[in-house]
N, C-alpha and C positions, 0 to 999 in steps of 0.2 A: 065497595064497588071500587074505588080508588084504590085502596088496599090492592084489590084482584089483579088489577090493572100494576103494578106497579111488580106484586110476584111475578107476574108473566114478562114485562120487560126484563126483569133478572135474571130472572130461566130464560130466555131467547138470549140474550148479551151473556150468561156464562154456555152458554152451546156453540154460540158463533166461538167466542173465545177458544174453547176446548176443538172445532172444527180446524179453527185457521194454526195452533199450534201441533195437530195431528197433521196436517198437510206441511208445515213447515218440514219437520221432522222429517215425514216421508221423504220429500224433495233432495232432503241433505244427503252428500255423500264428499268424498274426497276432492273432489275437485271445488268445494265450497271452502278449503282450509288455505292458505300460502302458507308454504315453510320457508322458515328463515332460518341462518344463521342465527348464533347468540355468542355472546360476550358475555363471561361472568365476572364479573368484579369482586377485587380483594373480600370486601361485606358481604358476598355471598348473592347478593342481585343478578339476575338474568337480565341484560339488555337489546332484544330485537338487533338484529346487525346486518348488512347485506354490502358485496361489491360491485360497485361500479366496473362498467365494461373501461377499457384503457384505453384513452386518447390519444394518438399522433400529433405532435406539433410540427411543424417545419419550418425554418426564417431560414434566415441565410445569415451567415458570419458580419461580423464587421471587420473594417482591416485590423483594429488591435484585438478582435479574437483570433483571427485567422493566422497574424503575428505571434503571438502567445502558444498555439498549437503546434504550429509549426517549430518553435523553440522547448517547447515540450517535448515534440518528438524524435528530438536528435537530439533532443539531452536521455530520452528512456535507449535511444539504440545504442547510444554510447555508456551507458552506463551496464546495458547487457554484455557489448562488449569488453569492457575494461572491470567490472566488480571480480571475477574470477580472477584475474590477475592480481589484484589487490588483495585476497583472501590470501594466494599464493604467497604474494610478499609477506603478507605481516604473519604467515607459518613458516617461513623463511629465518623472517628476523627475529620471532622466539626461539627458533631451535639455536641461530647464532648467539641469541645473548646465554641461553641457560647452558651452552658448551664456555662459552666465555667467563660463567664464573668461576671465582677463584684462581684464575688465571692469568698473574702478570706477567709474565714473560712476554716479551712485544712480538719476537720472533714465531711463538708458538699460539699466540692471538693473529698475528698475520696468515697465518698456515690456516687457520679454524675458517676464518674470514674469505679468505682464498678460494675453498674449498666448496662455499655456499655459490659464492660469485659463480663459479665454472657453473654450479648446476643451474642457476639463475639463467645463465648463457645457453645452456644449453638445452633448456625445456620452452624458451621465452624470449630470446631474441631477436629471433626473425618474426616473430607476431608480433613485438613490443615495435618494432621499427619500422613497421605497416601502420600502425596508429597515425592518425591525423593529428595535429597541432591541437586541437579543440577534442578529441579524445584523450591526447595526454595530459591536458589541466583534467577534466573528469579523473584521470586513473592517479593525478596528484593528491587531488581532493580524499577517493577513498582512500589512499596508503595513508595520509592523514586521520581520516575516519578510525580506521581498522589499529593502528600501532599508533596513534596520539603523538605523533611525529611529523614534522614535515618531510620533503624527501633532503633538502637542505642540510635540516639536522645529522637523516640516518647516514648522510653521505659523509658530512663533518664529523662524527660518532666511527664510523669504520674504515675513511679514505685518509681521514684527515680534513683542517679548514683550507689549503691550498686548492688539493681536488675541489671541493664543495664549492669554492669560489669561483673556481674555476669554470665548471659545471652552470655555475647559477649565469654566469658570462653569458655564454654559449646560449642558456637554455632565454635569458634577457633578450638577446639581439634577434631571437625568432619567434618573439612574440612570448613566453614563455615566462614563469616564475616558478622556481624548487621551494621557494615557503609558502606557497599557497596552503592556506587552512581551510577548515570544513567546519560551518557552520550553519549545524541541522534548525536549530530553531525558527533564522531567519531566511538568510541569502541563499540558504542551499535545500531550501525546506523541499522545493519538489524532487530532488535528489533526491531528501531523504525516504520522500513516498516512494520513490521507483523504488531504492534498494529496498525496503521494505516489502516491497511487491517481488521481488524476484527472491526473497530467502524463503517468502510463503511459498512461491511456484516451483522454485527449485533445491529446496531443503536448505541452503545457506544459513550457518550460525553467525555472529559477526566475532 
């Protein structure tokens, strides 16, 4: 009798399990599955992943941050204006240097330099004179970046030490300095980043 009761209980339990399983299977549909993105690791494991919605955070800039971004914007605008001039100056200087190779006659050298000087004045004199003092300083730094020489050294090379000294004196009177150099690692790091952006956008090459 006891064994019969156990058999009946076992039979009923099995029957109930089958019924529950069939009902669960019958009610299962595509809505029961949540599809997610997956990330496959280098070792071949598949890890579920999902993307959180963007969250916009608004805050007020501090005075220091406002000052930094104002200076950065001013620098960016100056680089956009003057970098094409620095590229042209570098090209002309390279052309002069190529033509001066093997030329030792002073008159002939002056003739070569003067022809290129006229070209620069014709194409850029009006535009350069419209630059602000700040833009002029940025241009001198960029010329140093492109040529490896500061403006004083360039004038000294092509026009002589007296002329270079004269222009340096004038520059100092108006708050400039022909001997400005370019430091892309620290002092002029922001300028270098802006130059790289300009090169990418407009296809300039150093």
